[in-house]
Structures are given as C-alpha cells and as structure tokens.
N, C-alpha and C positions, 0 to 999 in steps of 0.2 A: 546685893543680889543673893538670893537664897537658892540652894541646890535641893531639888526634890530627892528624897530618899526613896529608892525603889525597894519593893518587897522582893524576897528571894524568887518568887514566881515571876515577877516582872523582869528581874535580872536574867533569869533562865530563858525567858521568851525573846529578849532582845536579840541575841545572836541567831536565833532560829530564822529570823527574817532574811538573813544573809546567806543561809545555806540553800543549796539546790533542792528542788522539790523531791528529787529521788534520794535524798540523804537517808541513810539507815539509822536505826536507833543507836547503833554503835558510834556512828559519826556524831550524832547529837550528844551522846554521853561524853565523848572525847572533848568536844568543844566546851561543854559546860564545865568539865573537869579542869581544862586548861585555864578557863577564866577564873575559877575558884582558886587555883594555885597562884595565879598572878595577883589576885586580890589579897591573898594571905601574904605574899611577898611584899606588896605595897604597905600592908599594915606593919610588917616587920621593919621595913625601912623607916616608916614614920616613927616607930618606937625605938629606933636606934639599934636594932638587932641586926647589924651588918658586920662584915669583915672587909678589911682592905684586900687588895689583890695579893699582896705579899703574905698576909695572914692566911688567906685561902690556899695559896701554894704550899705553905708550911703544913697546914692541916692535911691537905691531900697527900703530900709527901709522906707524912707520918702514917696515914691510913694505908697507903699503898705498900709501905715497907712491912707492916705488921702481918 
C-alpha cells in the first residue's frame, strides 16, 4: 500500500473543510500553524529527538531556576 504525498497546499486545504464557514483568517492561520507544529514534532520523534519525562523535568527545573 502506498501513501499519497500531499503538497503543502493540499495539506493546508484539508483542515479547512472541518472549520465553520464563519471562520476568520486568524482561525485558519491558527489551525494551519498547529498542524505544522504537530508535523514537526512527529518528524522529531521519528528522528529520535525526544526526551524522557524525567529529562524534561530536569531541563525545566534548570530553566525555571535561572
């Protein structure tokens, strides 16, 4: 089974079908932004660029103390 690769335009159009007709441009930008951030996160996970829960707590603790 092959998965079709969507163009960036097609990826941006997909969520628009689920938004209400009275959505503002700000609503649309927000949804496209959130999808892009999720996509980047999935790429990071696939590349092994992740932290354990404990590592994240340690990093936050250090950041909050500085």
